[in-house]
C-alpha positions in Angstrom: -3.4 -18.7 12.5 -6.8 -17.1 13.3 -7.8 -14.1 11.6 -10.2 -12.2 13.9 -12.2 -12.9 17.1 -15.2 -14.3 15.4 -13.1 -17.3 14.9 -11.8 -17.9 18.1 -13.4 -20.2 21.1 -15.9 -19.4 23.1 -13.5 -19.3 26.1 -11.0 -17.1 24.7 -13.9 -14.5 23.8 -14.9 -14.7 27.5 -11.0 -13.9 28.1 -11.0 -10.9 26.1 -14.4 -9.7 27.1 -13.1 -9.8 30.9 -9.7 -8.2 30.1 -11.3 -5.1 28.0 -13.8 -4.6 30.9 -11.0 -4.6 33.4 -8.8 -2.2 31.3 -11.1 -0.1 29.8 -10.4 2.9 32.1 -6.9 2.6 31.9 -6.4 2.1 28.5 -8.5 4.5 26.9 -5.9 7.0 25.9 -3.6 4.2 24.4 -3.8 4.1 20.6 -4.7 1.2 18.6 -0.7 1.5 17.2 1.7 -0.3 19.2 4.6 -0.4 16.9 5.8 0.5 13.2 8.9 -1.7 11.9 10.3 -1.4 8.2 12.5 -5.1 7.2 14.9 -5.4 4.7 13.6 -8.4 3.3 16.8 -10.0 2.1 18.6 -9.6 5.4 15.9 -9.4 7.6 17.1 -6.4 9.8 15.0 -3.7 10.8 16.0 -0.6 9.0 13.1 1.7 10.8 11.2 1.1 13.9 8.7 3.4 15.9 7.1 2.2 19.4 3.8 4.2 20.1 4.5 3.2 23.5 6.7 1.8 25.5 5.8 -1.8 25.9 7.2 -5.4 26.7 7.3 -6.1 22.9 10.6 -7.8 21.6 11.6 -6.4 18.4 13.8 -8.9 17.5 11.4 -11.9 17.8 8.7 -9.9 15.8 11.3 -9.3 13.2 12.7 -12.9 13.1 9.0 -14.3 13.2 7.7 -12.0 10.3 10.9 -12.9 7.8 10.5 -16.5 8.9 6.6 -16.7 8.2 7.3 -14.3 4.8 9.3 -17.0 3.1 7.5 -19.9 5.1 4.7 -19.0 3.2 6.1 -18.6 0.0 7.5 -22.0 0.2 4.0 -23.5 1.2 1.9 -21.8 -1.7 4.7 -21.3 -4.1 3.7 -17.3 -4.6 4.4 -14.4 -2.8 2.1 -13.2 -0.1 1.8 -9.3 -0.4 0.0 -8.8 2.8 -0.9 -11.4 6.1 -1.7 -10.7 9.4 -1.3 -12.8 12.6 -3.0 -12.7 16.1 -1.2 -13.2 19.6 -2.7 -12.8 22.9 -6.1 -11.0 23.7 -5.2 -7.9 22.3 -2.4 -7.8 19.7 -2.2 -8.2 15.9 0.7 -8.1 13.5 -0.2 -6.7 10.2 2.3 -7.5 7.4 2.7 -5.6 3.9 5.5 -6.8 1.8 6.9 -4.9 -0.9 9.7 -5.5 -3.4 12.5 -5.9 -0.9 10.7 -4.0 2.1 8.7 -5.6 4.7 5.9 -3.0 6.2 4.8 -4.4 10.0 2.4 -2.5 12.1 1.4 -4.3 15.3 -2.3 -3.1 16.4 -4.5 -3.9 19.3 -6.8 -4.7 16.6 -6.8 -5.0 12.6 -8.5 -2.2 11.0 -8.9 -1.7 7.1 -7.6 2.0 7.9 -4.4 0.8 9.6 -3.7 -1.8 6.8 -3.9 1.1 4.2 -1.8 3.5 5.6 1.0 0.5 6.5 0.6 -0.2 3.1 1.5 3.5 1.9 4.2 3.9 4.0 5.7 0.7 3.2 5.3 1.6 -0.6 7.0 5.2 0.2 9.7 3.7 1.9 10.6 1.7 -1.0 10.5 4.8 -3.5 12.5 6.9 -1.3 15.1 4.5 -0.3 15.8 2.0 -3.3 19.1 2.9 -3.1 19.5 1.7 0.5 18.2 -1.9 -0.4 21.4 -3.5 0.3 22.0 -1.3 3.6 21.5 -2.5 7.0 20.0 0.9 7.9 19.3 4.6 7.1 20.7 7.4 9.3 20.7 11.3 9.3 18.9 13.0 7.2 17.1 10.4 5.2 15.8 9.0 8.4 14.6 12.0 9.8 12.7 13.1 6.8 10.9 9.6 6.7 10.3 9.4 10.4 8.3 12.6 9.5 6.5 11.0 6.8 5.5 7.9 8.9 4.5 10.4 11.5 2.3 12.4 9.0 0.2 9.6 8.2 -0.2 7.9 11.5 -0.6 10.9 13.7 -1.1 14.4 11.9 -3.7 13.3 9.6 -5.5 11.9 11.9 -5.9 14.9 14.6 -8.7 17.3 14.4 -10.1 20.2 16.4 -12.1 17.5 18.3 -8.8 15.1 19.1 -8.6 15.0 23.0 -5.3 15.8 24.3 -4.6 13.9 27.9 -1.5 14.6 29.7 0.9 11.2 30.7 1.6 11.5 34.3 5.4 11.4 33.7 5.4 14.4 30.7 7.8 16.5 32.7 10.3 13.7 32.2 9.7 12.8 28.6 9.5 16.3 27.5 13.7 16.7 28.0 13.8 13.6 25.1 13.0 16.4 22.3 15.8 17.2 20.0 15.3 21.0 19.9 14.6 22.9 22.9 12.1 24.8 21.1 9.9 21.8 20.4 10.3 21.1 24.4 9.2 24.5 25.0 6.2 24.8 22.9 5.3 21.4 24.3 5.6 22.5 27.7 3.7 25.4 27.1 0.6 23.8 25.9 0.4 20.9 28.8 1.5 23.3 31.7 -2.4 24.7 30.7 -3.9 21.8 30.7 -5.2 20.1 34.3 -6.1 16.4 32.5 -7.1 17.1 29.2 -8.3 19.4 26.5 -9.6 19.1 22.7 -7.1 20.4 20.0 -9.9 23.2 19.7 -9.8 24.1 23.1 -6.0 24.3 23.7 -6.0 26.6 20.4 -8.6 29.1 21.6 -7.3 29.6 25.4 -3.7 29.6 24.1 -4.4 31.9 20.7 -3.0 29.6 18.7 -3.7 28.3 15.3 -5.5 24.9 15.1 -3.0 23.6 12.7 -0.2 25.0 14.9 -1.6 23.1 18.1 -1.8 19.8 15.8 1.9 19.9 14.7 2.8 20.3 18.7 0.6 17.4 20.0 1.4 15.4 17.0 5.0 15.4 17.9 4.3 15.5 21.6 2.5 12.1 20.8 5.0 10.6 18.5 7.5 11.0 21.6 5.2 9.2 24.1 4.5 12.5 26.2 0.8 12.6 25.6 -1.9 10.5 24.9 -4.3 11.6 22.1 -8.1 10.4 21.9 -8.6 10.5 18.4 -12.4 11.5 18.3 -14.2 11.5 14.7 -15.1 14.6 13.3 -18.5 15.5 11.9 -17.4 14.5 8.3 -15.8 11.3 9.3 -17.4 8.1 7.8 -17.5 5.0 9.8 -17.5 1.6 10.1 -17.0 -1.2 12.6 -13.4 -3.3 12.1 -13.9 -6.6 11.1 -15.5 -8.7 14.7 -16.0 -5.6 16.5 -19.6 -6.0 16.7 -19.3 -9.5 18.9 -18.0 -7.5 21.4 -19.9 -4.0 21.3 -23.4 -5.9 20.9 -22.8 -8.3 23.9 -25.6 -8.3 26.6 -23.0 -7.6 28.9 -22.0 -4.2 27.4 -18.2 -5.1 28.7 -17.2 -1.4 27.2 -20.1 0.4 29.6 -21.2 2.3 26.4 -24.5 4.3 26.7 -27.6 3.3 24.6 -27.2 6.4 22.6 -23.6 5.3 21.6 -25.1 1.6 20.8 -27.8 3.0 18.6 -25.3 5.2 16.7 -22.6 2.7 16.0 -25.4 0.0 15.1 -26.2 2.5 12.1 -22.5 2.9 10.6 -22.6 1.5 7.2 -19.4 2.8 5.6 -21.2 5.4 3.7 -22.9 7.7 5.7 -20.9 10.8 7.3 -21.0 10.9 11.3 -23.0 14.4 11.6 -26.2 12.3 10.2 -26.3 10.3 13.6 -25.8 13.2 15.8 -28.0 16.2 14.2 -30.5 15.8 17.0 -28.4 15.2 20.1 -28.0 18.2 22.6 -24.8 19.4 23.8 -24.4 16.9 26.9 -25.2 13.8 24.9 -23.3 14.6 22.1 -20.3 15.2 24.6 -20.7 11.8 26.3 -21.2 10.3 22.5 -17.9 11.8 21.1 -16.0 10.5 24.3 -17.2 6.8 23.7 -16.7 7.4 20.0 -12.8 8.5 20.7 -12.3 5.6 23.1 -13.8 3.2 20.5 -11.5 4.3 17.6 -8.3 4.0 19.9 -9.3 0.8 20.8 -9.6 -0.2 16.9 -13.4 -1.2 17.3 -14.2 1.9 15.1 -12.5 3.2 12.2 -12.7 5.9 9.5 -13.1 3.9 6.2 -9.9 3.7 4.1 -8.8 6.1 1.3 -9.3 3.3 -1.2 -12.6 2.9 0.1 -13.6 6.6 0.0 -12.2 6.7 -3.8 -14.6 3.8 -4.7 -17.5 5.9 -3.0 -16.7 8.9 -5.1 -16.5 6.5 -8.3 -19.8 5.3 -7.2 -21.5 9.1 -7.0 -19.7 10.1 -10.7 -21.7 6.5 -12.3 -24.7 7.2 -10.3 -25.2 10.7 -11.6 -24.4 9.9 -15.0 -26.9 7.2 -14.7 -29.6 9.1 -13.5 -29.0 12.3 -15.5 -28.6 10.1 -18.6 -31.7 8.7 -17.9 -33.5 11.8 -18.0 -32.2 12.1 -21.6 -32.7 9.0 -23.0 -35.2 7.4 -20.7 -35.4 4.9 -17.5 -35.6 1.6 -20.2 -32.9 2.7 -22.3 -30.3 3.7 -19.6 -31.2 0.4 -18.0 -30.4 -1.6 -21.5 -26.8 0.1 -21.9 -25.8 -0.1 -18.1 -26.4 -4.0 -18.5 -24.1 -3.8 -21.8 -21.4 -1.9 -20.2 -21.7 -4.2 -17.0 -21.6 -7.2 -19.3 -18.6 -6.0 -21.6 -16.4 -5.3 -18.6 -16.8 -8.3 -16.8 -13.8 -9.9 -18.6 -11.0 -7.4 -17.5 -12.9 -5.9 -14.7 -14.4 -8.8 -13.0 -15.6 -6.6 -9.7 -18.2 -4.7 -12.2 -20.1 -7.4 -11.2 -20.5 -6.1 -7.6 -21.8 -2.8 -9.4 -25.7 -2.6 -9.7 -28.4 -0.2 -10.9 -31.4 0.3 -8.5 -34.7 1.3 -9.4 -34.3 4.9 -8.8 -31.2 4.4 -11.6 -28.8 5.0 -9.0 -25.3 2.8 -9.2 -24.7 1.0 -6.1 -21.5 -1.0 -5.4 -22.1 -3.9 -3.2 -19.0 -3.7 -0.3 -17.6 -5.9 2.3 -15.5 -5.2 5.6 -13.0 -8.1 4.1 -12.2 -6.3 1.1 -8.5 -5.6 1.0 -6.7 -2.7 -0.3 -6.0 -4.1 -3.6 -9.7 -5.2 -4.0 -10.9 -1.8 -3.6 -8.5 -0.6 -6.3 -9.4 -3.2 -8.6 -13.2 -1.9 -8.5 -12.1 1.8 -8.2 -10.4 0.8 -11.6 -13.6 -0.8 -12.8 -15.8 1.9 -11.8 -13.8 4.6 -14.1 -14.2 2.0 -16.9 -17.7 2.0 -16.2 -18.1 5.9 -16.4 -15.9 6.2 -19.4 -17.9 3.2 -21.5 -21.3 4.6 -20.2 -20.7 8.0 -21.4 -19.4 6.4 -24.7 -22.4 4.9 -25.3 -24.9 7.8 -24.2 -22.8 10.5 -26.8 -23.8 7.5 -29.1 -27.3 7.8 -28.4 -27.2 11.8 -27.9 -25.1 14.6 -28.4 -21.4 14.1 -28.1 -20.3 17.2 -26.7 -23.4 17.6 -24.6 -22.7 14.0 -22.6 -18.9 15.2 -22.5 -19.8 18.6 -20.8 -22.4 17.0 -18.5 -19.8 14.1 -17.4 -17.0 16.8 -16.8 -19.6 18.9 -14.7 -20.9 15.6 -12.7 -17.0 14.6 -12.1 -16.6 18.6 -10.5 -20.0 18.4 -8.4 -19.1 14.8 -6.8 -15.5 15.7 -6.1 -16.9 19.2 -4.4 -19.5 17.0 -2.7 -16.8 14.3 -1.3 -14.1 16.9 -0.4 -15.1 17.4 3.2 -15.0 12.9 3.4 -11.7 12.6 1.4 -9.5 15.3 3.3 -9.1 15.8 6.8 -10.5 18.6 8.4 -8.8 20.5 11.2 -11.6 23.0 11.7 
């Protein structure tokens, strides 16, 4: 099975590029996500599913295929596969997360580490909430509604910001009748009646004198019920990266997605570490508007992603280790700090092999070598390795200086890094 576009044949890639060019204007409002499904691993039955848009996907075929492939890979490898994926067609990828008794499935246009991370969290939450139902064929009533709300929050609500563009579906008047509560249908209709074609969440809130969070709640429900399209435009504090294989398409000479030179220049700078506003500070309003529209389209298509929660956690730990190293060096000297950094790194390799990916720069800054292909488990292991590093480095510093001073310094460093990273660790709505 092919795992990314770079591994596919040249002819297949040309077909994909052609399809992207032809369908770009039609699909810019479609989200990257197509289908979310939770299977009972024992019975193979679908306990929960949500379609992000009506499609020709055969749910029974997908569930049967995933169940069969999960069993097949376990039999071949002799061990349980916790996650895998398969690509079919030119724009569909099945992401699979296997839990203790549930299997999470997310069908997307392109795989992103953000989507993989969300799927893992949703699957784990399902198992925690419905452990008593592991031998049941379905969930009903209140339990279903509560999980549906949780899934929507993770996949939609937490991604909507003041910049998110709301686009009406042509048939929205008919679709709005599908809401269970008349009050929700009324709130959605009130917003959509005042939109000609599209508006940002912020514009809707200002025009209708509503709180941004209130608008987010309404449009999230509308999107979840396939009444509107949403273009998930990045905020200034988002940290972005390209999804695996995206550069193969985005930097083609033919420019199949018709991106502006300004957009391509910004995209080329994405490193998965730098907040978006660093790339837009010199742009005027018109340039920024075009760029944001391009970015929203690329996020929806899965070419650009926000870095995952797991990767953000790694960068937070890296910040703490960097400050501890540099401030410690100001106390004991650069040469001594390099020495104890090497000692801790050597000690930790046995139980935390990912420590080998943590380096100390000439400026006495910790730097983690990260790759886009790192899994959520890899990033969790790296975060644990960094926490071990921080603790042991603090202990080594305490041996060479006044212990309580080092403890207070480390406590302040943790608070400083948490404060500086808060905008990038949580969704901003304003």
